[in-house]
C-alpha positions in Angstrom: 64.3 -155.4 -223.0 67.6 -156.9 -221.7 69.2 -159.9 -223.3 71.9 -161.8 -221.5 74.3 -164.5 -222.7 76.2 -167.1 -220.8 79.6 -168.5 -221.7 81.6 -171.2 -220.0 85.2 -170.6 -219.3 88.0 -172.4 -217.4 90.8 -170.7 -215.4 93.6 -172.0 -213.3 96.1 -170.8 -210.8 98.8 -172.2 -208.6 97.5 -170.0 -205.7 94.1 -171.6 -205.1 90.5 -171.7 -206.3 89.8 -168.1 -205.3 92.8 -166.8 -207.3 91.7 -169.0 -210.3 88.1 -167.6 -210.2 89.4 -164.0 -209.9 91.8 -164.5 -212.8 89.0 -166.0 -215.0 86.6 -163.1 -214.2 89.3 -160.5 -214.9 90.0 -162.0 -218.3 86.3 -162.3 -219.1 85.9 -158.6 -218.2 88.7 -157.7 -220.6 87.1 -159.6 -223.4 83.4 -159.2 -222.8 81.3 -156.0 -222.2 78.6 -156.0 -219.6 79.8 -158.9 -217.4 77.2 -159.2 -214.5 78.4 -162.3 -212.6 79.6 -165.9 -212.7 78.6 -169.3 -211.3 81.3 -171.7 -210.3 80.3 -175.0 -211.9 83.2 -177.2 -211.0 86.6 -177.2 -209.2 89.5 -179.5 -209.8 93.1 -179.9 -208.5 95.7 -181.3 -210.9 99.1 -182.3 -209.7 102.2 -181.6 -211.9 105.0 -184.1 -212.3 106.7 -182.6 -209.3 103.6 -182.8 -207.2 102.8 -179.0 -207.4 99.1 -178.4 -207.4 97.2 -176.4 -210.0 93.8 -175.2 -209.1 91.2 -175.0 -211.8 87.6 -173.6 -211.9 85.0 -174.1 -214.6 82.6 -171.2 -214.5 79.6 -169.8 -216.4 79.9 -166.1 -216.9 76.8 -164.0 -217.6 77.0 -160.8 -219.6 74.4 -158.4 -221.0 74.3 -158.1 -224.8 74.1 -154.7 -226.4 
């Protein structure tokens, strides 16, 4: 029997949504064993005081428990 768990994480990048998602998944794989995929729940753009955008994704990451 396989048991999976889902955790929600946020990641951001100045280089776009794709870069933020890749960075979030990379960090999840460093921390969690058995990462199987992710679902992008939400995307946001926040502007810094100088107008520079920061791209943020909120995602649900699924991993298989041992």
